[in-house]
N, C-alpha and C positions, 0 to 999 in steps of 0.2 A: 153725264150719269144723273140717274135721280136715285140718291140715298135716302132711305129713313132709318131713321135712329129712334129706336124704341127703348121705352124706358116706363116704370111703374109708377113713379110719382116727379111733380115737377122739380124737385130739388136735384134730382137727377140729370135731367138736361141745361139747368141754367146757366152754367158754365158756357156748354155751347150756344145755347140761345145767343149769349152775347157776343159770339162768334160770329152770327150770322151777318151776312148783309144784306141789307133792307127786308130783316126778318117783318113778317104779320101773321095774322093769326087767321087762320082757315076754318072759315063756320059752318061745321055739317053737324046736323043732330045727334048728340050721342057722342060725337068725339069732340076731345083736346088734342087741335095739331097747330105747328106753327111751322111756315116754307119761308125759307131764304135760301141765299146764295151760302156759299163756303167754296172759295178756289173756282174750280171749271165745274162745279158740281151745281144743282138743284138738291137742296135736302129740305126733307120736313124729320119735323120733330115731335116723334107720336107717343099720348099716356095712353099705358094699355090698361093703367089700373094694378093694386095690389092684389097679389093672389091669384091663381089656377083658374079662377071660374071665370072672373072678371077679364081676365088678360085674354083668354080663348073666343067670348065674348066681343070684345072691343076688337081684337083682331079681324073676326068675320068682319066689322064695320067697315074696318079702315081697308082690310083686300076691297071693298064696294066703291072706293071714292080716289084710291091713291094705288096708282103701278110703280114701284119699284123695282129696279134693276138688282141693287143692293142692300142688303139691311145690317143695322150695326145695332146690339143689343147693349147695354149700357146700363149700369145703376153700379149699387151697393151688394156686398154679400158678408158674411158670418164665415169664421175660417172654423174649418172643424177638425184642422190639425196645429200642433206646437211650429213655431218658426216661421209663420209667416206674418209679418207686423202691420200694424193698422197703415191703412190708405196705400198698401200694394194693390198693383193692378194686377188681377191675373184672368189670361183667357182663357177660354174654354175649348179644350181638344175632343169634348166628349160631353154630352149632359144625361142625366139619366132625373128621373122623378121617381117619389119614394112612394108613391099613389100609381102609380101607372108601371109596378115592376116585370107584367104580361109581357109588355110593350118591349123593352128592353133599352137598352142607353142609344140615343143618337151622335151619331161620329159626326165630324164635320167634315168638311171636304176634304181632300189632301192638298190643294192649291192653297185653302184657308191655311190650312194647317204647318204650310211652307211659308206660310207669308206672317204669320204668328209667329214663327220660329226666329224667321228675319228680325222681325218687329222688336224680339223681345231680347236680342243681342245689342240692339241700337238702345233700346229704352228700359231696359231693365223689368221687361212685364215679364211674370210667370207665366206658364202652362199648367192647368191641370183639368180635372174633373171635378165636373160641377153638377151637384145634386140642387133638384125644384123639390122642396116640403109645401104642405099645402095648408102652413102655419106659421109663424113666427119660432124661432129656435132662442131661446133664454135658459138653457138651461143645460147643463153639463152633462147630465146622466144620458138627455135626448141626444146629445152632440153627439157623445161616443157611442152611443149604438146604432145612431144613423153614419158615423164613418168605419163602424165594424159591418156592417152589414152591406154598406154600398163601394166602400173605398175610394170617397170622395175628400176633394181637398177643400172645397166650397160649398156653401147652401146659399139658395135663394128661395122665391116664391114665382117666378112666371119664366124664367130663364128656357123650361123642357117646351111650354107651350108656345113661345115663340121659334123653337126648332123646330117644332112639330110643323107650324105653319109654317115655316118656309121652306120646309120637305117637300110637305103636300104643294107649295105655290112653283118649286124648282128655283128657292131664290138663293145667290149664294148669302150665307152668314157668317158675320166675325161676332162674337160674344164677349166684351170684357167689362168686369166687374170686379171694383175695388173692395177690399178688405175694410168694411167699416166697425166691427167686434168679434169678437170669441165666443158667440153661441153661448153664453153660460149667464147666470143672473144677474152680476156686477155690467155685463153688455146695457141690459135693458135701463139704468138708471140715466148715461149720458148718452142714449144711442143718437140722438139726434146732433148733437155737436159733433161727433165723430163722422156721423155720417153724409152732414154736409162738405166735411173735406174730401173724405173718400169719393164723393160722389163728381167732385171738382178733379181726382186724378183720371177717375175711369172717364172722363170729359175729353182731358186734353191728351189719355194715350188713345181714344179713339180719333181726336184730331190729329194727330202725328201720322195715323193711319190715312184718314180721307184726303187729308193736306200735303204729302210726299208726292 
């Protein structure tokens, strides 16, 4: 199976990159991608860039050079609710976008939801509603407003674009992000430190699905 793992920036794929057999950089204009093996699968690790606009444009270029049978979107996210600890992997059962309200949420396929439920029971992965916002959220006021308006569990900046791309291409998608921050002003201060640990947690969760 050809599997693509898509993340915004390299920190989010570093752990998985270290697990690939025979990894190599694939050189294509305007793309940052590594390919290798993981178990019986051929795996591409692709960086879509940070934010909705970059992700949308990068995914169009990616589709022109790689055909995936399945896509995983991984990385870090901010928590919009209390009670989710840092580094907790959260698997999205639906994805919304704060800037695409008319489009409504994108629901993941039922077989993916079933798999995530099974995975959660084995690996302590929590399911949730992921909201994509078009800018970083480091304000408790904005955090609370987004949660009130969309009833989402966590927030990121790319997942809705990946989900829209997969829906258009009819490619099965699994989204697993790990909590790096609590979307408040304090979180911005030590974001990189916590994001690195959260990214590893998300990578390990994705690996548990691919390698099973």
